[in-house]
CHARMM-style PDB file with segment names, atoms N, HN, CA, C and O in Angstrom:
ATOM      1  N   MET     1      14.460  56.346  24.076  1.00  0.00      PROA
ATOM      2  CA  MET     1      13.948  55.801  22.772  1.00  0.00      PROA
ATOM      3  C   MET     1      12.628  56.383  22.566  1.00  0.00      PROA
ATOM      4  O   MET     1      11.775  56.428  23.452  1.00  0.00      PROA
ATOM      5  N   SER     2      12.461  56.864  21.282  1.00  0.00      PROA
ATOM      6  HN  SER     2      13.154  56.827  20.562  1.00  0.00      PROA
ATOM      7  CA  SER     2      11.103  57.407  20.982  1.00  0.00      PROA
ATOM      8  C   SER     2      10.098  56.358  20.716  1.00  0.00      PROA
ATOM      9  O   SER     2      10.343  55.156  20.610  1.00  0.00      PROA
ATOM     10  N   TYR     3       8.951  56.924  20.620  1.00  0.00      PROA
ATOM     11  HN  TYR     3       8.752  57.900  20.706  1.00  0.00      PROA
ATOM     12  CA  TYR     3       7.681  56.020  20.476  1.00  0.00      PROA
ATOM     13  C   TYR     3       7.802  55.512  18.953  1.00  0.00      PROA
ATOM     14  O   TYR     3       7.500  54.341  18.720  1.00  0.00      PROA
ATOM     15  N   ALA     4       8.223  56.329  17.934  1.00  0.00      PROA
ATOM     16  HN  ALA     4       8.468  57.280  18.123  1.00  0.00      PROA
ATOM     17  CA  ALA     4       8.320  55.953  16.647  1.00  0.00      PROA
ATOM     18  C   ALA     4       9.456  54.825  16.548  1.00  0.00      PROA
ATOM     19  O   ALA     4       9.280  53.862  15.802  1.00  0.00      PROA
ATOM     20  N   THR     5      10.598  54.955  17.296  1.00  0.00      PROA
ATOM     21  HN  THR     5      10.741  55.737  17.902  1.00  0.00      PROA
ATOM     22  CA  THR     5      11.513  53.903  17.122  1.00  0.00      PROA
ATOM     23  C   THR     5      11.104  52.636  17.634  1.00  0.00      PROA
ATOM     24  O   THR     5      11.313  51.593  17.015  1.00  0.00      PROA
ATOM     25  N   MET     6      10.465  52.690  18.863  1.00  0.00      PROA
ATOM     26  HN  MET     6      10.296  53.538  19.366  1.00  0.00      PROA
ATOM     27  CA  MET     6       9.850  51.408  19.426  1.00  0.00      PROA
ATOM     28  C   MET     6       8.784  50.770  18.565  1.00  0.00      PROA
ATOM     29  O   MET     6       8.686  49.545  18.495  1.00  0.00      PROA
ATOM     30  N   SER     7       7.961  51.619  17.889  1.00  0.00      PROA
ATOM     31  HN  SER     7       8.042  52.614  17.946  1.00  0.00      PROA
ATOM     32  CA  SER     7       6.886  51.173  17.053  1.00  0.00      PROA
ATOM     33  C   SER     7       7.519  50.498  15.870  1.00  0.00      PROA
ATOM     34  O   SER     7       7.036  49.446  15.450  1.00  0.00      PROA
ATOM     35  N   SER     8       8.616  51.065  15.286  1.00  0.00      PROA
ATOM     36  HN  SER     8       9.008  51.919  15.626  1.00  0.00      PROA
ATOM     37  CA  SER     8       9.251  50.501  14.140  1.00  0.00      PROA
ATOM     38  C   SER     8       9.930  49.204  14.426  1.00  0.00      PROA
ATOM     39  O   SER     8       9.934  48.305  13.586  1.00  0.00      PROA
ATOM     40  N   ARG     9      10.538  49.078  15.657  1.00  0.00      PROA
ATOM     41  HN  ARG     9      10.535  49.809  16.339  1.00  0.00      PROA
ATOM     42  CA  ARG     9      11.166  47.726  16.081  1.00  0.00      PROA
ATOM     43  C   ARG     9      10.045  46.734  16.295  1.00  0.00      PROA
ATOM     44  O   ARG     9      10.239  45.563  15.968  1.00  0.00      PROA
ATOM     45  N   ALA    10       8.905  47.099  16.810  1.00  0.00      PROA
ATOM     46  HN  ALA    10       8.748  48.050  17.076  1.00  0.00      PROA
ATOM     47  CA  ALA    10       7.895  46.161  17.001  1.00  0.00      PROA
ATOM     48  C   ALA    10       7.276  45.649  15.719  1.00  0.00      PROA
ATOM     49  O   ALA    10       6.870  44.493  15.604  1.00  0.00      PROA
ATOM     50  N   THR    11       7.217  46.599  14.717  1.00  0.00      PROA
ATOM     51  HN  THR    11       7.546  47.538  14.811  1.00  0.00      PROA
ATOM     52  CA  THR    11       6.787  46.230  13.375  1.00  0.00      PROA
ATOM     53  C   THR    11       7.684  45.211  12.695  1.00  0.00      PROA
ATOM     54  O   THR    11       7.255  44.206  12.129  1.00  0.00      PROA
ATOM     55  N   VAL    12       8.998  45.559  12.798  1.00  0.00      PROA
ATOM     56  HN  VAL    12       9.347  46.375  13.258  1.00  0.00      PROA
ATOM     57  CA  VAL    12      10.079  44.705  12.147  1.00  0.00      PROA
ATOM     58  C   VAL    12      10.051  43.317  12.847  1.00  0.00      PROA
ATOM     59  O   VAL    12      10.191  42.287  12.188  1.00  0.00      PROA
ATOM     60  N   SER    13       9.870  43.306  14.175  1.00  0.00      PROA
ATOM     61  HN  SER    13       9.756  44.143  14.711  1.00  0.00      PROA
ATOM     62  CA  SER    13       9.839  41.993  14.932  1.00  0.00      PROA
ATOM     63  C   SER    13       8.618  41.274  14.441  1.00  0.00      PROA
ATOM     64  O   SER    13       8.723  40.088  14.131  1.00  0.00      PROA
ATOM     65  N   THR    14       7.559  41.846  14.353  1.00  0.00      PROA
ATOM     66  HN  THR    14       7.473  42.810  14.605  1.00  0.00      PROA
ATOM     67  CA  THR    14       6.198  41.252  13.896  1.00  0.00      PROA
ATOM     68  C   THR    14       6.372  40.709  12.496  1.00  0.00      PROA
ATOM     69  O   THR    14       5.962  39.582  12.219  1.00  0.00      PROA
ATOM     70  N   LEU    15       6.979  41.495  11.591  1.00  0.00      PROA
ATOM     71  HN  LEU    15       7.312  42.411  11.816  1.00  0.00      PROA
ATOM     72  CA  LEU    15       7.232  41.036  10.168  1.00  0.00      PROA
ATOM     73  C   LEU    15       8.206  39.868  10.248  1.00  0.00      PROA
ATOM     74  O   LEU    15       8.012  38.900   9.513  1.00  0.00      PROA
ATOM     75  N   GLN    16       9.142  39.887  11.008  1.00  0.00      PROA
ATOM     76  HN  GLN    16       9.299  40.674  11.605  1.00  0.00      PROA
ATOM     77  CA  GLN    16      10.188  38.790  11.125  1.00  0.00      PROA
ATOM     78  C   GLN    16       9.457  37.377  11.474  1.00  0.00      PROA
ATOM     79  O   GLN    16       9.666  36.313  10.892  1.00  0.00      PROA
ATOM     80  N   CYS    17       8.601  37.590  12.496  1.00  0.00      PROA
ATOM     81  HN  CYS    17       8.431  38.455  12.968  1.00  0.00      PROA
ATOM     82  CA  CYS    17       7.670  36.439  12.864  1.00  0.00      PROA
ATOM     83  C   CYS    17       6.932  35.875  11.792  1.00  0.00      PROA
ATOM     84  O   CYS    17       6.920  34.661  11.585  1.00  0.00      PROA
ATOM     85  N   LEU    18       6.255  36.779  11.037  1.00  0.00      PROA
ATOM     86  HN  LEU    18       6.264  37.765  11.205  1.00  0.00      PROA
ATOM     87  CA  LEU    18       5.431  36.582   9.966  1.00  0.00      PROA
ATOM     88  C   LEU    18       6.190  35.745   8.754  1.00  0.00      PROA
ATOM     89  O   LEU    18       5.672  34.791   8.174  1.00  0.00      PROA
ATOM     90  N   VAL    19       7.400  36.228   8.499  1.00  0.00      PROA
ATOM     91  HN  VAL    19       7.821  37.003   8.971  1.00  0.00      PROA
ATOM     92  CA  VAL    19       8.206  35.655   7.414  1.00  0.00      PROA
ATOM     93  C   VAL    19       8.580  34.163   7.852  1.00  0.00      PROA
ATOM     94  O   VAL    19       8.531  33.248   7.030  1.00  0.00      PROA
ATOM     95  N   GLU    20       8.925  33.977   9.076  1.00  0.00      PROA
ATOM     96  HN  GLU    20       8.965  34.721   9.743  1.00  0.00      PROA
ATOM     97  CA  GLU    20       9.341  32.727   9.667  1.00  0.00      PROA
ATOM     98  C   GLU    20       8.123  31.813   9.551  1.00  0.00      PROA
ATOM     99  O   GLU    20       8.319  30.672   9.132  1.00  0.00      PROA
ATOM    100  N   GLN    21       6.865  32.200   9.883  1.00  0.00      PROA
ATOM    101  HN  GLN    21       6.706  33.127  10.223  1.00  0.00      PROA
ATOM    102  CA  GLN    21       5.662  31.376   9.820  1.00  0.00      PROA
ATOM    103  C   GLN    21       5.409  30.989   8.315  1.00  0.00      PROA
ATOM    104  O   GLN    21       5.082  29.844   8.005  1.00  0.00      PROA
ATOM    105  N   LEU    22       5.579  32.015   7.380  1.00  0.00      PROA
ATOM    106  HN  LEU    22       5.845  32.945   7.632  1.00  0.00      PROA
ATOM    107  CA  LEU    22       5.381  31.746   5.969  1.00  0.00      PROA
ATOM    108  C   LEU    22       6.322  30.719   5.450  1.00  0.00      PROA
ATOM    109  O   LEU    22       5.909  29.841   4.693  1.00  0.00      PROA
ATOM    110  N   LYS    23       7.539  30.781   5.809  1.00  0.00      PROA
ATOM    111  HN  LYS    23       7.875  31.495   6.423  1.00  0.00      PROA
ATOM    112  CA  LYS    23       8.730  29.929   5.417  1.00  0.00      PROA
ATOM    113  C   LYS    23       8.214  28.514   5.789  1.00  0.00      PROA
ATOM    114  O   LYS    23       8.188  27.642   4.921  1.00  0.00      PROA
ATOM    115  N   LEU    24       7.782  28.251   7.120  1.00  0.00      PROA
ATOM    116  HN  LEU    24       7.804  28.960   7.825  1.00  0.00      PROA
ATOM    117  CA  LEU    24       7.304  27.025   7.626  1.00  0.00      PROA
ATOM    118  C   LEU    24       6.181  26.401   6.779  1.00  0.00      PROA
ATOM    119  O   LEU    24       6.179  25.225   6.416  1.00  0.00      PROA
ATOM    120  N   GLU    25       5.209  27.325   6.496  1.00  0.00      PROA
ATOM    121  HN  GLU    25       5.212  28.281   6.791  1.00  0.00      PROA
ATOM    122  CA  GLU    25       4.076  26.878   5.784  1.00  0.00      PROA
ATOM    123  C   GLU    25       4.390  26.594   4.288  1.00  0.00      PROA
ATOM    124  O   GLU    25       3.709  25.772   3.675  1.00  0.00      PROA
ATOM    125  N   ALA    26       5.376  27.238   3.714  1.00  0.00      PROA
ATOM    126  HN  ALA    26       5.930  27.905   4.212  1.00  0.00      PROA
ATOM    127  CA  ALA    26       5.814  27.043   2.221  1.00  0.00      PROA
ATOM    128  C   ALA    26       6.474  25.671   2.230  1.00  0.00      PROA
ATOM    129  O   ALA    26       6.444  24.989   1.205  1.00  0.00      PROA
ATOM    130  N   GLY    27       7.039  25.257   3.283  1.00  0.00      PROA
ATOM    131  HN  GLY    27       7.063  25.811   4.115  1.00  0.00      PROA
ATOM    132  CA  GLY    27       7.764  23.913   3.270  1.00  0.00      PROA
ATOM    133  C   GLY    27       6.950  22.787   3.461  1.00  0.00      PROA
ATOM    134  O   GLY    27       7.374  21.665   3.181  1.00  0.00      PROA
ATOM    135  N   MET    28       5.742  22.985   3.942  1.00  0.00      PROA
ATOM    136  HN  MET    28       5.398  23.896   4.169  1.00  0.00      PROA
ATOM    137  CA  MET    28       4.831  21.858   4.214  1.00  0.00      PROA
ATOM    138  C   MET    28       4.268  21.199   2.854  1.00  0.00      PROA
ATOM    139  O   MET    28       3.958  21.861   1.864  1.00  0.00      PROA
ATOM    140  N   GLU    29       4.180  19.784   2.955  1.00  0.00      PROA
ATOM    141  HN  GLU    29       4.431  19.246   3.759  1.00  0.00      PROA
ATOM    142  CA  GLU    29       3.533  19.027   1.859  1.00  0.00      PROA
ATOM    143  C   GLU    29       2.096  19.413   1.889  1.00  0.00      PROA
ATOM    144  O   GLU    29       1.436  19.458   2.927  1.00  0.00      PROA
ATOM    145  N   ARG    30       1.610  19.708   0.614  1.00  0.00      PROA
ATOM    146  HN  ARG    30       2.146  19.672  -0.229  1.00  0.00      PROA
ATOM    147  CA  ARG    30       0.222  20.004   0.434  1.00  0.00      PROA
ATOM    148  C   ARG    30      -0.473  18.862  -0.221  1.00  0.00      PROA
ATOM    149  O   ARG    30       0.159  18.145  -0.997  1.00  0.00      PROA
ATOM    150  N   ILE    31      -1.728  18.644   0.036  1.00  0.00      PROA
ATOM    151  HN  ILE    31      -2.241  19.227   0.666  1.00  0.00      PROA
ATOM    152  CA  ILE    31      -2.488  17.568  -0.507  1.00  0.00      PROA
ATOM    153  C   ILE    31      -3.874  18.195  -0.866  1.00  0.00      PROA
ATOM    154  O   ILE    31      -4.321  19.202  -0.316  1.00  0.00      PROA
ATOM    155  N   LYS    32      -4.504  17.487  -1.850  1.00  0.00      PROA
ATOM    156  HN  LYS    32      -4.141  16.669  -2.297  1.00  0.00      PROA
ATOM    157  CA  LYS    32      -5.804  18.034  -2.351  1.00  0.00      PROA
ATOM    158  C   LYS    32      -6.815  17.750  -1.154  1.00  0.00      PROA
ATOM    159  O   LYS    32      -6.727  16.801  -0.374  1.00  0.00      PROA
ATOM    160  N   VAL    33      -7.808  18.759  -1.149  1.00  0.00      PROA
ATOM    161  HN  VAL    33      -7.880  19.530  -1.782  1.00  0.00      PROA
ATOM    162  CA  VAL    33      -8.847  18.660  -0.116  1.00  0.00      PROA
ATOM    163  C   VAL    33      -9.634  17.341  -0.385  1.00  0.00      PROA
ATOM    164  O   VAL    33     -10.010  16.710   0.603  1.00  0.00      PROA
ATOM    165  N   SER    34      -9.877  16.934  -1.454  1.00  0.00      PROA
ATOM    166  HN  SER    34      -9.571  17.446  -2.257  1.00  0.00      PROA
ATOM    167  CA  SER    34     -10.504  15.595  -1.653  1.00  0.00      PROA
ATOM    168  C   SER    34      -9.754  14.458  -1.024  1.00  0.00      PROA
ATOM    169  O   SER    34     -10.372  13.550  -0.468  1.00  0.00      PROA
ATOM    170  N   GLN    35      -8.529  14.472  -1.088  1.00  0.00      PROA
ATOM    171  HN  GLN    35      -8.027  15.210  -1.539  1.00  0.00      PROA
ATOM    172  CA  GLN    35      -7.678  13.432  -0.511  1.00  0.00      PROA
ATOM    173  C   GLN    35      -7.641  13.537   1.020  1.00  0.00      PROA
ATOM    174  O   GLN    35      -7.636  12.506   1.692  1.00  0.00      PROA
ATOM    175  N   ALA    36      -7.615  14.693   1.565  1.00  0.00      PROA
ATOM    176  HN  ALA    36      -7.619  15.531   1.019  1.00  0.00      PROA
ATOM    177  CA  ALA    36      -7.593  14.929   2.985  1.00  0.00      PROA
ATOM    178  C   ALA    36      -8.943  14.490   3.441  1.00  0.00      PROA
ATOM    179  O   ALA    36      -8.975  13.828   4.478  1.00  0.00      PROA
ATOM    180  N   ALA    37     -10.044  14.751   2.840  1.00  0.00      PROA
ATOM    181  HN  ALA    37     -10.019  15.289   1.997  1.00  0.00      PROA
ATOM    182  CA  ALA    37     -11.399  14.311   3.275  1.00  0.00      PROA
ATOM    183  C   ALA    37     -11.563  12.912   3.190  1.00  0.00      PROA
ATOM    184  O   ALA    37     -12.175  12.313   4.075  1.00  0.00      PROA
ATOM    185  N   ALA    38     -11.033  12.275   2.124  1.00  0.00      PROA
ATOM    186  HN  ALA    38     -10.536  12.761   1.405  1.00  0.00      PROA
ATOM    187  CA  ALA    38     -11.145  10.816   2.154  1.00  0.00      PROA
ATOM    188  C   ALA    38     -10.403  10.100   3.219  1.00  0.00      PROA
ATOM    189  O   ALA    38     -10.889   9.104   3.756  1.00  0.00      PROA
ATOM    190  N   GLU    39      -9.165  10.607   3.560  1.00  0.00      PROA
ATOM    191  HN  GLU    39      -8.771  11.415   3.124  1.00  0.00      PROA
ATOM    192  CA  GLU    39      -8.308  10.068   4.598  1.00  0.00      PROA
ATOM    193  C   GLU    39      -8.987  10.276   5.994  1.00  0.00      PROA
ATOM    194  O   GLU    39      -8.868   9.428   6.878  1.00  0.00      PROA
ATOM    195  N   LEU    40      -9.716  11.449   6.170  1.00  0.00      PROA
ATOM    196  HN  LEU    40      -9.813  12.138   5.452  1.00  0.00      PROA
ATOM    197  CA  LEU    40     -10.330  11.727   7.329  1.00  0.00      PROA
ATOM    198  C   LEU    40     -11.584  10.718   7.589  1.00  0.00      PROA
ATOM    199  O   LEU    40     -11.783  10.127   8.651  1.00  0.00      PROA
ATOM    200  N   GLN    41     -12.306  10.642   6.542  1.00  0.00      PROA
ATOM    201  HN  GLN    41     -12.145  11.122   5.680  1.00  0.00      PROA
ATOM    202  CA  GLN    41     -13.440   9.757   6.529  1.00  0.00      PROA
ATOM    203  C   GLN    41     -13.117   8.327   6.768  1.00  0.00      PROA
ATOM    204  O   GLN    41     -13.876   7.647   7.459  1.00  0.00      PROA
ATOM    205  N   GLN    42     -11.979   7.798   6.211  1.00  0.00      PROA
ATOM    206  HN  GLN    42     -11.363   8.350   5.649  1.00  0.00      PROA
ATOM    207  CA  GLN    42     -11.508   6.489   6.458  1.00  0.00      PROA
ATOM    208  C   GLN    42     -11.044   6.369   7.886  1.00  0.00      PROA
ATOM    209  O   GLN    42     -11.299   5.328   8.491  1.00  0.00      PROA
ATOM    210  N   TYR    43     -10.333   7.419   8.524  1.00  0.00      PROA
ATOM    211  HN  TYR    43     -10.126   8.265   8.032  1.00  0.00      PROA
ATOM    212  CA  TYR    43      -9.962   7.401   9.885  1.00  0.00      PROA
ATOM    213  C   TYR    43     -11.140   7.221  10.856  1.00  0.00      PROA
ATOM    214  O   TYR    43     -11.127   6.422  11.792  1.00  0.00      PROA
ATOM    215  N   CYS    44     -12.126   8.014  10.553  1.00  0.00      PROA
ATOM    216  HN  CYS    44     -12.136   8.663   9.792  1.00  0.00      PROA
ATOM    217  CA  CYS    44     -13.405   8.066  11.358  1.00  0.00      PROA
ATOM    218  C   CYS    44     -14.121   6.643  11.381  1.00  0.00      PROA
ATOM    219  O   CYS    44     -14.534   6.113  12.412  1.00  0.00      PROA
ATOM    220  N   MET    45     -14.207   6.120  10.153  1.00  0.00      PROA
ATOM    221  HN  MET    45     -13.871   6.551   9.315  1.00  0.00      PROA
ATOM    222  CA  MET    45     -14.790   4.739  10.043  1.00  0.00      PROA
ATOM    223  C   MET    45     -14.022   3.659  10.797  1.00  0.00      PROA
ATOM    224  O   MET    45     -14.620   2.764  11.394  1.00  0.00      PROA
ATOM    225  N   GLN    46     -12.657   3.750  10.765  1.00  0.00      PROA
ATOM    226  HN  GLN    46     -12.171   4.477  10.280  1.00  0.00      PROA
ATOM    227  CA  GLN    46     -11.829   2.829  11.391  1.00  0.00      PROA
ATOM    228  C   GLN    46     -11.989   2.925  12.885  1.00  0.00      PROA
ATOM    229  O   GLN    46     -11.986   1.914  13.587  1.00  0.00      PROA
ATOM    230  N   ASN    47     -12.134   4.186  13.390  1.00  0.00      PROA
ATOM    231  HN  ASN    47     -12.136   5.007  12.819  1.00  0.00      PROA
ATOM    232  CA  ASN    47     -12.146   4.354  14.934  1.00  0.00      PROA
ATOM    233  C   ASN    47     -13.538   4.507  15.440  1.00  0.00      PROA
ATOM    234  O   ASN    47     -13.700   4.786  16.628  1.00  0.00      PROA
ATOM    235  N   ALA    48     -14.504   4.358  14.687  1.00  0.00      PROA
ATOM    236  HN  ALA    48     -14.372   4.132  13.722  1.00  0.00      PROA
ATOM    237  CA  ALA    48     -15.844   4.530  15.131  1.00  0.00      PROA
ATOM    238  C   ALA    48     -16.237   3.619  16.416  1.00  0.00      PROA
ATOM    239  O   ALA    48     -16.943   4.032  17.337  1.00  0.00      PROA
ATOM    240  N   CYS    49     -15.755   2.504  16.352  1.00  0.00      PROA
ATOM    241  HN  CYS    49     -15.182   2.169  15.605  1.00  0.00      PROA
ATOM    242  CA  CYS    49     -15.941   1.487  17.383  1.00  0.00      PROA
ATOM    243  C   CYS    49     -15.433   1.975  18.733  1.00  0.00      PROA
ATOM    244  O   CYS    49     -15.996   1.638  19.775  1.00  0.00      PROA
ATOM    245  N   LYS    50     -14.382   2.758  18.710  1.00  0.00      PROA
ATOM    246  HN  LYS    50     -13.924   3.031  17.864  1.00  0.00      PROA
ATOM    247  CA  LYS    50     -13.792   3.329  19.957  1.00  0.00      PROA
ATOM    248  C   LYS    50     -14.438   4.610  20.335  1.00  0.00      PROA
ATOM    249  O   LYS    50     -14.033   5.102  21.388  1.00  0.00      PROA
ATOM    250  N   ASP    51     -15.345   5.235  19.698  1.00  0.00      PROA
ATOM    251  HN  ASP    51     -15.674   4.835  18.843  1.00  0.00      PROA
ATOM    252  CA  ASP    51     -15.896   6.439  19.980  1.00  0.00      PROA
ATOM    253  C   ASP    51     -16.882   6.370  20.950  1.00  0.00      PROA
ATOM    254  O   ASP    51     -17.916   5.772  20.651  1.00  0.00      PROA
ATOM    255  N   VAL    52     -16.763   6.906  22.155  1.00  0.00      PROA
ATOM    256  HN  VAL    52     -15.923   7.392  22.398  1.00  0.00      PROA
ATOM    257  CA  VAL    52     -17.778   6.725  23.242  1.00  0.00      PROA
ATOM    258  C   VAL    52     -19.016   7.473  22.829  1.00  0.00      PROA
ATOM    259  O   VAL    52     -20.059   7.000  23.280  1.00  0.00      PROA
ATOM    260  N   LEU    53     -19.119   8.490  22.104  1.00  0.00      PROA
ATOM    261  HN  LEU    53     -18.272   8.874  21.738  1.00  0.00      PROA
ATOM    262  CA  LEU    53     -20.204   9.277  21.761  1.00  0.00      PROA
ATOM    263  C   LEU    53     -21.048   8.387  20.712  1.00  0.00      PROA
ATOM    264  O   LEU    53     -22.244   8.637  20.559  1.00  0.00      PROA
ATOM    265  N   LEU    54     -20.474   7.426  20.046  1.00  0.00      PROA
ATOM    266  HN  LEU    54     -19.503   7.222  20.170  1.00  0.00      PROA
ATOM    267  CA  LEU    54     -21.205   6.650  19.095  1.00  0.00      PROA
ATOM    268  C   LEU    54     -21.653   5.350  19.655  1.00  0.00      PROA
ATOM    269  O   LEU    54     -22.740   4.855  19.356  1.00  0.00      PROA
ATOM    270  N   VAL    55     -20.789   4.793  20.485  1.00  0.00      PROA
ATOM    271  HN  VAL    55     -19.906   5.195  20.728  1.00  0.00      PROA
ATOM    272  CA  VAL    55     -21.279   3.321  21.168  1.00  0.00      PROA
ATOM    273  C   VAL    55     -21.687   3.436  22.447  1.00  0.00      PROA
ATOM    274  O   VAL    55     -22.224   2.476  22.999  1.00  0.00      PROA
ATOM    275  N   GLY    56     -21.496   4.580  23.070  1.00  0.00      PROA
ATOM    276  HN  GLY    56     -21.060   5.359  22.621  1.00  0.00      PROA
ATOM    277  CA  GLY    56     -21.997   4.686  24.514  1.00  0.00      PROA
ATOM    278  C   GLY    56     -20.957   4.100  25.609  1.00  0.00      PROA
ATOM    279  O   GLY    56     -20.043   3.377  25.214  1.00  0.00      PROA
ATOM    280  N   VAL    57     -21.087   4.393  26.915  1.00  0.00      PROA
ATOM    281  HN  VAL    57     -21.830   4.981  27.235  1.00  0.00      PROA
ATOM    282  CA  VAL    57     -20.258   3.934  27.914  1.00  0.00      PROA
ATOM    283  C   VAL    57     -20.910   2.646  28.517  1.00  0.00      PROA
ATOM    284  O   VAL    57     -22.095   2.621  28.851  1.00  0.00      PROA
ATOM    285  N   PRO    58     -20.074   1.592  28.634  1.00  0.00      PROA
ATOM    286  CA  PRO    58     -20.716   0.423  29.259  1.00  0.00      PROA
ATOM    287  C   PRO    58     -21.130   0.676  30.621  1.00  0.00      PROA
ATOM    288  O   PRO    58     -20.398   1.314  31.379  1.00  0.00      PROA
ATOM    289  N   ALA    59     -22.356   0.180  31.020  1.00  0.00      PROA
ATOM    290  HN  ALA    59     -22.950  -0.338  30.405  1.00  0.00      PROA
ATOM    291  CA  ALA    59     -22.969   0.404  32.321  1.00  0.00      PROA
ATOM    292  C   ALA    59     -22.002   0.086  33.483  1.00  0.00      PROA
ATOM    293  O   ALA    59     -22.048   0.706  34.546  1.00  0.00      PROA
ATOM    294  N   GLY    60     -21.114  -0.921  33.229  1.00  0.00      PROA
ATOM    295  HN  GLY    60     -21.076  -1.424  32.366  1.00  0.00      PROA
ATOM    296  CA  GLY    60     -20.227  -1.375  34.331  1.00  0.00      PROA
ATOM    297  C   GLY    60     -19.218  -0.407  34.730  1.00  0.00      PROA
ATOM    298  O   GLY    60     -18.832  -0.332  35.897  1.00  0.00      PROA
ATOM    299  N   SER    61     -18.715   0.445  33.661  1.00  0.00      PROA
ATOM    300  HN  SER    61     -19.028   0.384  32.713  1.00  0.00      PROA
ATOM    301  CA  SER    61     -17.675   1.243  33.790  1.00  0.00      PROA
ATOM    302  C   SER    61     -18.087   2.752  33.935  1.00  0.00      PROA
ATOM    303  O   SER    61     -17.230   3.635  33.963  1.00  0.00      PROA
ATOM    304  N   ASN    62     -19.366   3.001  34.023  1.00  0.00      PROA
ATOM    305  HN  ASN    62     -20.062   2.284  34.000  1.00  0.00      PROA
ATOM    306  CA  ASN    62     -19.891   4.267  34.108  1.00  0.00      PROA
ATOM    307  C   ASN    62     -19.853   4.796  35.529  1.00  0.00      PROA
ATOM    308  O   ASN    62     -20.626   4.280  36.337  1.00  0.00      PROA
ATOM    309  N   PRO    63     -19.088   5.712  35.903  1.00  0.00      PROA
ATOM    310  CA  PRO    63     -19.179   6.004  37.469  1.00  0.00      PROA
ATOM    311  C   PRO    63     -20.293   6.928  37.883  1.00  0.00      PROA
ATOM    312  O   PRO    63     -20.335   7.408  39.015  1.00  0.00      PROA
ATOM    313  N   PHE    64     -21.263   7.192  36.886  1.00  0.00      PROA
ATOM    314  HN  PHE    64     -21.229   6.802  35.966  1.00  0.00      PROA
ATOM    315  CA  PHE    64     -22.469   7.971  37.220  1.00  0.00      PROA
ATOM    316  C   PHE    64     -23.654   7.141  37.168  1.00  0.00      PROA
ATOM    317  OT1 PHE    64     -24.758   7.625  37.418  1.00  0.00      PROA
TER     318      PHE     64
END
């Protein structure tokens, strides 16, 4: 098999993978950035009390 044939097959394989990825992305539900940002902000606010970086680690459960 020549290099050109191998290269051509690799290109076809790469393009097939790209087409499959684009099909998956085209089928996804899209939402506005403002909606996604609002949902992310709401999630962060709801879970802030569980975030160790915000509330710290209780002294009794800190192994250090």
